[in-house]
C-alpha positions in Angstrom: 0.0 0.0 0.0 1.1 3.6 -0.5 -0.1 7.1 0.0 -1.4 9.5 -2.7 2.0 10.9 -3.4 3.7 7.5 -3.5 6.2 8.5 -0.9 5.5 5.8 1.7 5.5 2.0 1.1 3.6 -0.2 3.5 3.8 -4.0 3.3 2.2 -6.6 5.4 0.8 -10.1 5.6 -2.9 -10.7 6.3 -5.5 -13.4 6.0 -8.2 -10.7 5.2 -7.0 -8.3 2.5 -10.4 -6.7 2.0 -10.7 -6.0 5.8 -7.1 -4.7 5.9 -7.7 -2.3 3.1 -11.0 -1.1 4.7 -9.1 -0.5 8.1 -6.4 1.6 6.3 -9.0 3.6 4.3 -11.1 4.3 7.4 -8.0 5.0 9.6 -9.2 2.7 12.4 -5.7 1.4 13.3 -3.0 3.6 14.8 0.3 3.4 13.1 2.3 4.2 10.0 -0.7 3.9 7.7 -2.8 6.4 9.7 0.1 8.8 10.3 1.1 8.9 6.6 -2.3 8.5 5.0 -1.4 5.1 3.4 -4.6 3.8 2.0 -4.0 2.9 -1.7 -3.5 -0.8 -2.5 -0.9 -1.1 -5.3 -0.1 -4.8 -5.2 -1.1 -8.0 -3.5 -0.4 -11.7 -3.9 -2.5 -14.7 -2.6 -0.6 -17.6 -1.2 -1.3 -20.6 1.0 2.2 -20.5 2.5 2.4 -18.0 5.3 6.1 -18.5 5.9 7.0 -17.6 2.3 4.6 -14.6 2.5 6.5 -13.4 5.6 9.9 -14.0 3.9 8.7 -12.0 0.9 7.5 -9.2 3.1 10.9 -9.0 4.8 12.6 -9.0 1.4 10.4 -6.1 0.2 11.0 -4.1 3.4 14.8 -4.6 3.2 14.8 -3.4 -0.4 12.8 -0.3 0.3 15.0 0.6 3.3 18.2 0.0 1.3 16.9 2.2 -1.4 16.4 5.1 1.0 19.9 4.7 2.4 21.5 5.0 -1.0 
């Protein structure tokens, strides 16, 4: 997910993507998505393997953090 200006990237693992998007759009959960107005879904992938989903999430987060540091 990202914000309107595409300056913030949020990634996460969930079993309820529709519910998660609703939570972000309605700002019902405190955190980065509420603080930075992150409410636009830009990509998702369905998988039955939660461990590979978590590994991919960590890979994406590491890439986005490394990009900022460069």
